[in-house]
N, C-alpha and C positions, 0 to 999 in steps of 0.2 A: 917494463918488459913483461907482459903477461904470457909470452910464448913459453917461458920456462914452466910456468904453472900448468899449461896445457900439455906440454911434453911429459911432465911428471905424471899427470893424470892418465894420459894415453899409455905410457910405459907401465904404470901400475896395473891397468886393465889387461894389457897384453901379457904381462908376467903372470898374473893370476890365472888367466885362461891357459897359458902354457903349463903351469903347475897342475891345474885341475885335469888336464888332458894328457899328462905324462909325456910332454914334448921334450925332445932332446935339445933342440935349438930353434929359435925363430930366425929365419934367414931373410925374410922380406916382409915389409909392412907397407900397405897402400892406404893413404889417407885422402879423403875428399875434403878440400878446404874451400869454402866460399870466398869469392873475390871481394866481398864486402864484410868479411868476418873480422877484419882488423888484425889478422894474423900475418906477420911479415915473414915470407918464406926464408930469407937468408938468416934471420934471427932464429926461427924455428929449427932450421937445419943445424945451426951451431949448437943450440941447446940440446938437440937430439943426439948429436955426435958426442957431446960431453956426457950426457946422462946415460947413454947406453953402455958406457964403460963400467958403470956401477951395477949393472943388471946380472941376473943369473942366466937368462935365456937369450938375450938380445945383443951380446957382445959384438957380433959380426953382422948385425941386421942392416939390410939396405932399406932406405926410406924412399918410397915412391909418392910424390906430391901430385895430386890430381886437382886442378883448379876447376871450381864449379862457378859458372857465370851467374852474376846477380841479375835476376829477372824480376821486374815489378809489374803488378797488375793494376790497371785503372778501373775503378768501380763505375766511373761515369760513362766511358766509351767502350769498356770491355776489352781493350787491347793490352798487350804486354809489350814491354820494351826493356832495353838494357839499362840497368840501374846505374852503373858506373858512368855511362855517357850522359844520362839525363837527370839523375837524382830522384827526388820525390815528385817533381812536377812532370805530368804526362806530356810528352812531346807532341801528341796528336790533338789533344783537346785543351791542354793547359790546366787541367784539374790537379788538385793536390789530394784528392780523395783516392789514394793509392796505397797498396801494401806490397811488401816484399814476398815473392813466391819462393825464390831460391837464391842461394849465394851467401847466406850468413852462417851456415852450419859448419862444424868440424866433425867428421865422422870416420870411423875405421871402416874401410871398404873390404880389405882382404888381408889375411895373415898367412904367410907361407912358412911351413915348419918342416923339420926333419925329425 
């Protein structure tokens, strides 16, 4: 379960930002998680709820999960398509000369504080 490692890393980043900016409390955290990132939302949420109890600034923080669609680009025909539905093979021309444009990243989008 790599979700715990990601949660710890995110919380460490947010806690450090809160400390540097003299924040009283982090009340909301929005994350963009790619649908092909391999991160399982239910595991992540469980890890987040457990981990935030051990923080200074995030004890009551609400987590917003924003799913980012996996989009792949085909170098042969120049078209894009949904990665989850079709994988590495382009559904338009059958080429495997493709690469992922979006959907693999995990990024902090927004932090709300008081």
